[in-house]
N, C-alpha and C positions, 0 to 999 in steps of 0.2 A: 277451524284453525286458519289463521291468516298467514300467508307467506310474505316475507319481506321482499319488496321489489327494489332492485338496484337501479338507481338512476344514473345514466351515463352522462358524463360531462358533455357540453355542447361541442367541444373540439373533437371528441371521439366520434360523435354523430356526424359531424361535417366530413371527417376522413372516411367514414364508412360510405357516405353518400357519394363522395368523389371517386371512390375506388372503381377502376375499370371492371367491366363484367368479365367473367372468365372466358377464355377463348373457346370458340365452338369446337365440339368434338369432331375429329376428322371422319369423313364419311368413308367407310370401308366398302369397296366394291366387292360384290360376290365373286368368288373364284370362277374363272372362265371354265366352261365345260369342255372337256376334251372333244376334239372333232372326231367323229366316228367315220372311218374311211370304209367305203364299200369295197369288198374284194372284187377285183376284175374277173370277168367270166373266164373259166378254163385255165386259171392260174397265170394269165397273161399279165404283163405290166400295164398299169394305168398311165395315161398321159397326163402331164402337168396341165393345170387349167390355163396357164399362160405360157407362150413360148419364151425361151431363154435365148437372148441375142438373135431372135428370128428362127431358132431351131426348135423342133418339137422334141422334147426330152421326157423321160419317165418322171413320174411323181416321186416325191420324197428324196430328191437329191440334195446334198449339202453343197451350196453354191459359194464359191469364193472368187474374188477378182484378183488376178495376178498383175494386171496392167490395164491400160486404157482400152485395149481391144482384145484382151485375153481373159477368158472366164473358165474356171474348172467346175466340174460337178462330180461329187464323190457319191457313189452308191455302195454303202457298206453291205457286205455279205451278198451282193447281187450275183445271180447265176449268169455266166457268160452266154450260154445258148439262148436264154430268154431275152437278154438285152440285144443280141444280134438279131433275133426274130423281130423285136420291137422296132429297131432302127431300119432294118431292110424292108419291113412292111410299109414304112413311111417314106423311105428313100431307096427305091429299087436300084439306083445306080451305085449303091454302097459297095466297096471292095473290101473283102476280108482277107487278111493274110495272117493266119495263126491267131495269136492273141492281140491282134491289132485290126481295127475296123476304120476305114477312111472314107469319108463322105465329102465330096466337093460340092459346094453350093452352086446356085445358078450364076452363070457368068453375067457380068453387067452388060447393059445394052452396048451395041457397037458405037464407037465414037464417031461423031460427024466431023470433028476437026482433029487431024492427026496431032496437033500441038497440045491438045487437051490431055490433062493428066489421066492416065488409066488407073483403074482400081483392081486390086486382086480380088479373086472370088473368096467368099467365106469358106472355112474348112472346119469340119468336126472330126476329131480323132477319138476313138474309144480304145482304151487299153485295159486288158485283163490283168488284174493284180492278184496277189495271193489272198487278200482279205476283201476283195470287192472289185468294182469296175470304176475307172476314172474316165470322165469325158473332158476333153479339152476343146473349147470352142474359140475359134479365131475369126474375128470379124474382118470383112474386107476393108482394106485401107489403101491410101494412095501408094503407088509404087515409088520407090526411091528414084528420084530424078537427079541428074547432075546439077551441081550448084551453078550459080551465075558465073560468067567469065570474070576472071580477076586480072588485075594489072600486073603482069609478070614481065620478065626480062625481055621477051620477044615483043611485047606490046609497047614497051617504053624503053627505047635505047638509052635514054639519059639516066635510067635507074641505076644506082650503085650496085644493085643485085645482079645486073647483067654482066658486070666485070668479074672475071675469074679471080 
């Protein structure tokens, strides 16, 4: 038995030849495997692999920036005594006052020139909260200095502002 073959007109063949190829299928990356964290020995807190604003902080803290030199680190459900032990083992000069732990960073080197702007030392504050612990990290920054002298009434007697 012979089947009839349909002959396509040349215009249809030309359109099929000019048609763009179908777009390539997107490559789907395999899902990332969850990172398995090793438990720290003795139930201690593990230290983060990189310091935060120069401070050694516990692992798994939720970091948020509040400003140019202010960072917070939230530790959900963290036990206060374990955090105090973690920070005091790294910073022996830490001062605890109830639910607050205060650590002052290293003072900047002494200024050679008294006119040079001094910097404040960094500060880490740990606060015990009902649902966890919050760390506030303050970076050292220039101390507020008085502004430049301005042209006031005493500096310029001809100024209309000097007249009462």
